[in-house]
N, C-alpha and C positions, 0 to 999 in steps of 0.2 A: 223412248222409243228402239225398237231393233231394225240395223240399218243391217241387208245383207248384201253380198256381190256373189256375185256368179264367180268364182275362181273355186282352184282346189283347195282344200285344206290340209295344209300340212303348215305346223308351225301359226305363230299370232297371223290373223289376219290384218291383211292392209287393205284400205280403199283408196285403190287411185282416181284419176278423171279420166282413165277412159272407160274406167266400170260405170260409171254414171251418165243418166240422160241423153243417151247418144239415141243422133235422128233415127227417125224410124221403130222405135224402142216403144212396145207398147206393154204394159203395167197390169195387172189385173188387180183391185183393190176391194177385200171381201172386207162387212162390217156385220162386227156384233153389237147389238141394241143392249145388250142383257152378260155380259163377260163373268165368268167365272175364274179365268185363269189372268193369276199376275204377271207383271214383266221379270220375275225371276230376282237371281240374287248378279250379281260384279263378279267379275272374277276372271282366268285365265282360264282357256279349253273346256268351258263350259258346254250342257247340252241344256237349252231350254222349250220344254216341250209346250207346244201350241196347241196341239193334234187336237183339244177339244175343243177350242171355238169353234161357235154357229157364225156358220152365213145366214147373216138376217137379212143382205141385202148386197150387190156389189155392182164395181163399174170396172170402166177402164180407162186409160188414160196413154194418150198415144204422145211421143214427144216427137216435136217438129217443129223447121224454124218456125220463128213469130210471125216474118211476113205470108207465110202458108196458112197459117190460123183460120180458122173459118172466120172468127173477131179481128184480125187482121193483127198488127203491133201496135195495139191503143195505150198500151204500158210498155215501158224499159223491159231490154231483156234480149237476148239475140234466140231463145228457146224457149215454148211455149209445148209444154204438157197438158195438153186438152180433154178435154173427161168427155165421157160416154153420155151425161146425163143430161144435157146442154149447152153443150159446146163451151162453157167455163173454162178457163183455162192459168194454169199458174206458170212465172215468166222467169227465166233463169239466163245466168251469164256461168258457164264455165270456164277456166283456162287456169293452166298447171299448178295456179295457189288454191285454189279455194270452188267451191259450189256457192255460188252466190245467187240468193231469190233475193230479184228483182221487184217483182209484181204483179199483179192479178188482174182478169179483163170477166168479165159476165155483161151478160145480156138485160138490159131493163125496161120491159115493152118495145121493144124491137131497135132500143138506143143502145149501143156498147161503151158500158163503162172503161175504167181505166184507171188502176192506183199504181200507185209508187212508192217502194221505202228507198227514204233517203237515210243514209248511206241504203246499199243493198246489206238484205240482210244472213250473216253466213250462217250456212248449213252445215259445212265439212271441212274444215281446211285439209290441200294432200302432200304427202300421202296421210290417208288417215290412219288413226292406229290407236290402242293402247295407252292412257294416260295423254295423250292430248285434251286442253281444254280454252274454252277461249269465253269473251264476252263483249259485250259491243251493246249500246243503244241506236236506236231507230224511229224513224218519225213517217207518217204519212198522213195528204190530207186529204180528201173528199170532199168533193164539189158537186152539189149534184142539187134539183128542182130552182133551176137558172130561170127567172124572170117567170113564176108563177105564185099562184095563190093555195099553197097549200092548205085552206084552211082556217085561215087568222083572218080572214074580211079584208087581206090587202097581199099585194104582189111583193114576195122579195126575191129583191137580183141576184141571192144564192144561198143555200145553207152549205156549211164544211162542216165536216168530221175532222176533228186533229187527233192523231192517236198517236203515244209516246211507247216506245216498246223498250223495254227492260231484259234482257235476253242472255245465256249464257248456255252452255253445253260441256260436259266432259265426256269422254267415251272407257268405259268403266271395268268394261268385260270383250271377250272373245271367245267364239268358238261355232255351234251352231244349232242353230233353230228348225224346230222340227213341226212340220204345218199343218193344216189338210190337204197342202199343197203340192208337198212335197221338204224334201232337207236341205240348208240352206249355208255356207258358212257367213259369218253374223256378226257385227261390232254392236255392241250395247251402247248406246247415245244415251247419256240422262240429261233432259233438255228442261229449261225452266224459263217461262217467261210472263213478262209482267208488264200488262198493258192500261196505261189510260187513256180516258176520252174525256175533250171537250167539244160542244157543238156551240156554233154562231151564226147567226145571218144577217 
């Protein structure tokens, strides 16, 4: 993906802790369901032209303290990026070293659910610049349908979905990204995530 930071485009782009997920920030996410634009090439001082992207649908995310989020702090992480779609949230911790993706929250039939990543999934290390690489494994366990008959003819204590994540990223370019909403100094972050699920009851 392409990570943009609101800073002057002078020399190599660098993303710092102070550039991401500040309390009160609002992000607009526009989705193109049938994109014809690729991610472009890696390299230095590039211009990536995304102006032909279509806006099939969009939504916003607002960052707030997790304790103030509509579904509350039911996942770890001090910051919640709450979506305008259904109040679901992505949870993060941000410190001087890294942007850490710690969990998710969502509503299912009026019940708030939380999912934790152990250890947290590192999205960026600071200062983020071209050449940075990172890889790690993480895992999560989701438990639901506690004490219910889910159609098997008997009550289960719960279902558990265990997910193992292998992920890595490399920052392989910097430059300017042109979008239908403006132009921004950016880093090109090439991310690979492999997951393996297992379910038990």
